[in-house]
N, C-alpha and C positions, 0 to 999 in steps of 0.2 A: 063637851061632846067632841071637840076637835082633838083634845088631848087623848081621849080614848081611841079614836080612829088612828091617831099617829102612833100610839102605844101598840095597838093591834098590828099595824103595818110593820113596826120594828120587830115585834115578836115573830111575825110570819117570816120576815127576812132572815132573822137569826136562826130560826128553825130550818129554813131551806139551806142556809149556809152550813149548818152543822150536818145535815143530811148529806149534802154533796160532798163535804170533807170526808165523812165516814165512808161513803161509797168509793171515793178516790183511794183512801187507805186500804180498803178491802181489796180492790182490784190491783192496786199498785204492789201489794205485798203477797199476792197469790203466787206461790211458787210454781204452780202448774201453768200459769198464763204464759203463752208464747214459748213454752218449753218443747223440746224435740223428743216427745215420748211416742214410741211406735205402738203398733197394735198389740204387741206382747207386753206393754207396760215398761219397756226398757227406755231409759232416758239417754239420749245421745248428746254428749257434751262437746260442743265445738268452740265455745267462747268462754271468757272469764265471767261473763254475766250468767250464763247457764251453769257454770261451776258454782257460783255463789248461790244460785237458787237450789242446787243440789245440797250444798252444805247447810242451807237453811232447813231443808226437809229433814236431813239427818239430825241436825241440832234440835229440831222440834220433836224428835222421838220416832220418826218413821223408820220402821224396822224392815219392811219388805220392799226394799228399793233395789233395783238393778240399774246400773249405769255403765256406759262405755265412753271412755275418753277417746274422742275421735281426732284430736288435734293437740299439738304442743301448745300450752297456754302460758303466756307470760303474766304472772301475778304480781310482778313488781309494781309498786305504786297503788295497789288496791288496798284500801283500808279494811281492817277487820281480818286479814289473813295472818294466821300464826303458823310459822313453819315449825315442824317438829325439831326439837333439840335447841330451839332458840328461846331466849328469855323474854 
């Protein structure tokens, strides 16, 4: 009986862990979270993080995007950025 209770508790803990991890991944990779999108649907890009969110949207096939680059952004040192014309 103790083994069954212990097994049930382990199963519940694992289920909760997987659920929390899934929620974290869902919200951490949501490109619209914390983005500067105005009422007309235009994304205003001020930071490298916002730029990377925009590239994620474009890379995932979003075709109806409008964006305005509001600031000079230094992308040196950011992983995953490929410059045009580079190998």
